[in-house]
N, C-alpha and C positions, 0 to 999 in steps of 0.2 A: 585756777579751778574755782575762783570765788563766785563766778556766775553760773557754774554748772549745777544742775539739780542733783539730789542724792542718787547714787547708783554705783554700779561696778565699773571701774575704769582700770586701765593698765597702771601698775604701781610705778610712779615716777622715781622712786628711790631704789629700784632694782639695780643690782650691780651691772656694770658694763659688760656686754656680751652675753648676758643671761636673759632669756625671754621673760618679760615681766608677768607676774601672776595678777589676776584680777584683785583689786583692792577696793574696799568700800569707802566712798566719799559721802559724808553725811550732809553735805550742803555747805558746811563751814570748814571742815578739816578732814584730814585722812585718819581713819580709824585703824585699829590693829586687826581687823577682820579681812582675811584673804580667802579668795575662792580657789577652786581646783584649777590646775593648769589645763589649757586647751588640749584636747586629744591630738596627737600627731598622727599623720598618715602612715599607715603600715605598708611598707613595700612588699609586694608579692615576691616570694623567693624565686630565683630563676629555675626553669624546668630542667631537671637532670634525670639521669638514670638512677636506679636505687643506690649505686655506689658513688654518686656525685659527679658524673661526667656531664658537662653541659650538652643539651640537645640542640641540634641545628635549627635555625630559623627557616620559615617556609620559603622566603625569597632566595636564600642561598641554595636550597634544594632545587628550586625551579631553575636558577641560573646554571647550576651544575648539570641538570638534565639537558638544558639547551646546548651547553658546550659538548656534551656527549653526542647529541644529535648532529651537531656540526662536524664532529669527527667521523661519525658513521655514514653520513649522507654521501660523500664522494665514493666511499667504498661500495655502498649498496648500488649506487648509480652505475659505477664501473662494471660490477659483476653482472648486473641485469640489463646491460645495453641491448643484447639481442631481443629481449622481450619488449623493450620500449619501441623497437623497430616494428614488431608485430602489432603493437597498439596503433602506431602511426599508419600502418597498412590498412588496419581495420577501419579507421576513420576515413582514410582516403577512398576506400571502396564504397563506404556508406555515402559520402558526399558525391562521388561519381554517379552512383545509382540515383541519388536524389536529383541531380542536375540533368541526368540522361532523359528523364521524362518517359521512360519505357512503361509498359503496362504493369510490369511487376513492381516498379517503384523501389523505394528504400524502406527496409523494415528495421525498426529499432530492436526487434527481437533478434534479428540476425546480427546486428551490431553487438548486442549484449552477449550473444553466444560467442562471437569472435573475440570479445574482450575477456571473457571469463578465464580462458586458459592462461594468457600471459599475465593477467592480474593475479591469478592464484599462484603462478610460479614466482612472481615478484614478492608476494606476501610470504611464501614459504622460505625463499632465499633470505629475505630480510629478517625473518624470525630466526633462522639458523645463525646469521651473522650476529644478531642481537644476543642470542643465547651464548655464543662463544665469547663475545665481548664482555657482557655483564657478569656471567658466571665465572669466566676466567679471571677477570680482574678482582672480583670480590673474594675469590678463593686465594688469590696471590697477594693483593695489597689491601684487602678489606674496603676497597673503594675503586670506582671507575676513574679514568683520567680527569673527567670533569669535576668529580668530587675531590680528587687529590689537589687540583688547582685551587680549590676554595677551602682547603683544610678540613674536609669532612671525612668521616669514616662510617662504615656500617658495622654493627655488632649486635649480638644478642642483647636484649634489654637487661636481662638478669646477670649476664656473664660477659666479662671482657675477653678480648682475644679473638683468634680466628674462628669463623663459623663452620659448622659441618656442611658437607656438600648438600645434604637434604634440605637444610635451611635455605641455602642460597638458591637452590632449584625451585623451592616453593615460592620464594620471593619473586623470582623471574616469572613463574607461571601465573601468579596472581597480579603481576604488574603489567607485563607485556604480551603474554600469550593471547588474552582475549582479543586485543586489537589486531594482532597479526593473523590469528587463525580463524576468527569469526567476523572480522570486519567486512569481508566481501560477501557474506551471506545476506540476502535481502531481508529487510526488517530487523533481523538480529543485529546487523551492523549499527543501527541507530541505538539499540539498547547497549551495545558495546561502547559506543561513543559516550553515552551517559555514564556508564560505569567508569571509564577512563577519567572523565572530568571529576566525578565524585571522589575517585581514589586520589587524584592529585590534590584536591582541595581539602581532604579530610584533616590533615594536620592543623589547619587553621583553627578548628574548634575542638580538637582532641586534646585533653589534658596531658597526654603522654606524647603529643606531637607525632603520632603514628599515622601513616596512611593505611588504607585497607590492606595493602600487601605487607606492610610492616606488622599489622596485627596477625595476619595469617602465618607469617614466619617468626613472630615474636622478636622482632628486631627494632632497633632505633638507629636513626642517623644522628651522629654526634659530631661535635667540634673537637679538634685536638689542640692542645696547648703546645705551641712550638717552644723548644728549649731556648733560653736566651744565652748566647755565647758569653763566656767570662771576659771581663775587660782585660786588656793587655797588662801583664805584670801581676795578675791576680789568679794565676793557675793554682 
């Protein structure tokens, strides 16, 4: 330090393993003047429910919902097979009329009219299956199979344990009902899509990590701590 100008420098005599305090070098020797310790970064506490249960991260919620979708998809397709046939017939008739070159031609309005019935039936059937699946599992296990696979549970934010039926129903109505029941309505369907995207993204910036449907039902998606089995011989 013989060439260093006067100033604050880390104390070279600090004990090993201890962050050195700033110490004043007067240009010729170390003085007994010490500065304050550098402020340490304060870690933000993990987000929890009021009673300390960790809240689920956004990505785990998304993956859980994708898993539920994969489980439900074959069921919905199997149950609605007859209506998919009607949709195929409607498109076939439309293209036959378009290629026929007759005076009447092919009308998109006729196509939309023919599609309305089967699409509405598929939406209603899908809604019924989703209602039974989501409400049933949340009442039984406090989680759908997708959430169970990822160690997630749904609970009232303020109270642990099973949720009342009304809470579970409100949660489903505000999460899934808009897309199933309003998605086929012209123009309203676009607003519904916007709501669904906003609802799914809401936990990203919400301090309580609640989606819109969580706020409506006063619920949180939480992670569960799995019990560690005792080592052999330590029962």
